[in-house]
TORBAKE-787694 format. One record per residue: residue number from 1; residue in one letter; chain; x, y, z of N, C-alpha, C in turn. Coordinates in nm, 2 decimals. Layout:
# residues N
SITE NUM A A X Y Z X Y Z X Y Z
...
***
This chain:
# residues 69
SITE 1 M A -2.32 -4.95 6.94 -2.23 -4.86 6.89 -2.22 -4.84 6.74
SITE 2 K A -2.27 -4.94 6.69 -2.30 -4.94 6.53 -2.40 -4.84 6.48
SITE 3 K A -2.51 -4.82 6.57 -2.59 -4.72 6.53 -2.54 -4.59 6.56
SITE 4 F A -2.45 -4.57 6.66 -2.39 -4.43 6.65 -2.28 -4.40 6.53
SITE 5 Y A -2.22 -4.49 6.51 -2.14 -4.48 6.37 -2.24 -4.45 6.25
SITE 6 L A -2.34 -4.53 6.23 -2.43 -4.48 6.11 -2.49 -4.36 6.15
SITE 7 F A -2.53 -4.32 6.25 -2.56 -4.18 6.26 -2.47 -4.08 6.24
SITE 8 L A -2.33 -4.10 6.28 -2.24 -3.99 6.25 -2.22 -4.02 6.09
SITE 9 L A -2.21 -4.11 6.04 -2.21 -4.11 5.89 -2.31 -4.05 5.81
SITE 10 L A -2.43 -4.04 5.87 -2.54 -3.97 5.82 -2.53 -3.82 5.84
SITE 11 I A -2.51 -3.79 5.95 -2.48 -3.63 5.97 -2.37 -3.61 5.88
SITE 12 Q A -2.26 -3.64 5.85 -2.14 -3.61 5.80 -2.21 -3.60 5.64
SITE 13 S A -2.27 -3.69 5.59 -2.32 -3.68 5.45 -2.37 -3.58 5.42
SITE 14 F A -2.48 -3.52 5.50 -2.56 -3.42 5.47 -2.46 -3.29 5.48
SITE 15 W A -2.36 -3.26 5.56 -2.28 -3.19 5.58 -2.18 -3.15 5.48
SITE 16 L A -2.14 -3.29 5.40 -2.04 -3.27 5.28 -2.14 -3.25 5.15
SITE 17 K A -2.27 -3.27 5.14 -2.35 -3.23 5.02 -2.35 -3.09 5.03
SITE 18 G A -2.38 -3.03 5.17 -2.38 -2.86 5.13 -2.26 -2.79 5.09
SITE 19 Q A -2.16 -2.88 5.17 -2.01 -2.82 5.10 -2.01 -2.81 4.95
SITE 20 C A -2.01 -2.92 4.90 -2.00 -2.98 4.75 -2.09 -2.85 4.64
SITE 21 A A -2.21 -2.84 4.72 -2.28 -2.74 4.65 -2.22 -2.58 4.66
SITE 22 M A -2.16 -2.56 4.75 -2.09 -2.44 4.77 -1.97 -2.43 4.68
SITE 23 C A -1.89 -2.54 4.68 -1.77 -2.54 4.62 -1.80 -2.53 4.44
SITE 24 K A -1.89 -2.60 4.41 -1.96 -2.62 4.28 -2.00 -2.49 4.22
SITE 25 A A -2.07 -2.39 4.28 -2.12 -2.29 4.27 -2.00 -2.19 4.25
SITE 26 T A -1.91 -2.18 4.34 -1.79 -2.11 4.35 -1.71 -2.10 4.20
SITE 27 A A -1.69 -2.25 4.21 -1.58 -2.29 4.07 -1.67 -2.25 3.93
SITE 28 E A -1.81 -2.27 3.93 -1.90 -2.24 3.82 -1.87 -2.08 3.79
SITE 29 S A -1.91 -2.02 3.89 -1.92 -1.87 3.87 -1.78 -1.80 3.86
SITE 30 N A -1.67 -1.88 3.91 -1.51 -1.81 3.86 -1.49 -1.86 3.74
SITE 31 A A -1.53 -1.98 3.68 -1.50 -2.04 3.55 -1.59 -1.92 3.44
SITE 32 D A -1.70 -1.90 3.44 -1.78 -1.80 3.38 -1.72 -1.69 3.39
SITE 33 N A -1.66 -1.63 3.45 -1.57 -1.48 3.45 -1.41 -1.52 3.40
SITE 34 G A -1.40 -1.63 3.37 -1.25 -1.63 3.31 -1.14 -1.68 3.39
SITE 35 G A -1.19 -1.75 3.52 -1.07 -1.79 3.61 -1.04 -1.91 3.61
SITE 36 T A -0.96 -1.94 3.68 -0.88 -2.08 3.65 -0.93 -2.16 3.80
SITE 37 L A -1.02 -2.12 3.87 -1.02 -2.18 4.02 -1.06 -2.31 3.99
SITE 38 A A -1.15 -2.34 3.90 -1.18 -2.50 3.88 -1.10 -2.58 3.83
SITE 39 E A -0.99 -2.55 3.77 -0.88 -2.62 3.71 -0.81 -2.65 3.84
SITE 40 G A -0.80 -2.57 3.91 -0.71 -2.59 4.07 -0.76 -2.69 4.15
SITE 41 L A -0.89 -2.66 4.13 -0.97 -2.75 4.23 -0.98 -2.90 4.21
SITE 42 N A -0.98 -2.90 4.08 -0.98 -3.04 4.01 -0.84 -3.11 4.03
SITE 43 E A -0.74 -3.04 4.03 -0.61 -3.07 4.07 -0.58 -3.11 4.22
SITE 44 G A -0.64 -3.04 4.30 -0.64 -3.04 4.43 -0.70 -3.19 4.48
SITE 45 I A -0.83 -3.20 4.40 -0.90 -3.33 4.44 -0.84 -3.45 4.39
SITE 46 L A -0.76 -3.43 4.29 -0.66 -3.56 4.25 -0.55 -3.57 4.34
SITE 47 Y A -0.52 -3.45 4.38 -0.39 -3.47 4.45 -0.42 -3.56 4.62
SITE 48 L A -0.54 -3.49 4.66 -0.58 -3.56 4.78 -0.63 -3.69 4.75
SITE 49 M A -0.68 -3.74 4.64 -0.73 -3.86 4.62 -0.63 -3.97 4.59
SITE 50 A A -0.52 -3.92 4.56 -0.38 -4.01 4.51 -0.31 -4.06 4.64
SITE 51 F A -0.31 -3.99 4.75 -0.24 -4.05 4.87 -0.29 -4.15 4.93
SITE 52 P A -0.43 -4.20 4.97 -0.47 -4.31 5.03 -0.45 -4.41 4.95
SITE 53 Y A -0.44 -4.42 4.79 -0.42 -4.52 4.72 -0.27 -4.55 4.74
SITE 54 L A -0.18 -4.46 4.75 -0.03 -4.47 4.73 0.00 -4.53 4.89
SITE 55 I A -0.04 -4.49 4.97 -0.03 -4.56 5.10 -0.09 -4.71 5.11
SITE 56 L A -0.20 -4.71 5.06 -0.25 -4.84 5.07 -0.17 -4.93 4.99
SITE 57 G A -0.11 -4.91 4.89 -0.04 -4.98 4.78 0.09 -5.03 4.86
SITE 58 A A 0.16 -4.91 4.94 0.28 -4.96 5.00 0.26 -5.05 5.09
SITE 59 I A 0.14 -5.04 5.19 0.12 -5.13 5.28 0.08 -5.28 5.23
SITE 60 A A 0.02 -5.28 5.13 0.00 -5.42 5.02 0.13 -5.46 4.98
SITE 61 F A 0.24 -5.39 4.93 0.32 -5.42 4.89 0.44 -5.48 5.01
SITE 62 A A 0.44 -5.43 5.09 0.50 -5.46 5.20 0.45 -5.59 5.27
SITE 63 W A 0.32 -5.61 5.28 0.25 -5.72 5.33 0.29 -5.83 5.22
SITE 64 W A 0.29 -5.82 5.09 0.33 -5.93 5.02 0.46 -5.96 5.02
SITE 65 R A 0.56 -5.84 5.05 0.70 -5.89 5.06 0.73 -5.97 5.19
SITE 66 H A 0.66 -5.94 5.28 0.69 -6.00 5.41 0.62 -6.16 5.40
SITE 67 D A 0.50 -6.18 5.33 0.48 -6.32 5.32 0.58 -6.39 5.20
SITE 68 K A 0.64 -6.33 5.14 0.71 -6.39 5.03 0.83 -6.46 5.10
SITE 69 K A 0.90 -6.39 5.20 1.00 -6.45 5.28 0.96 -6.57 5.36
***
């Protein structure tokens, strides 16, 4: 089973690299033409990145509070 998950991770990493190249090319061409797509893309990445940390922090706080009692 462990080999299967490793295989899925490997396949996904190839797909993600391809998507990143397409997003980068689109953002660069838009920025060269005076667009603001790159700024919106960066804000979206930060927005999506913040929620896992907030959820993890809430779980850690609840766990700490429960152990304190």
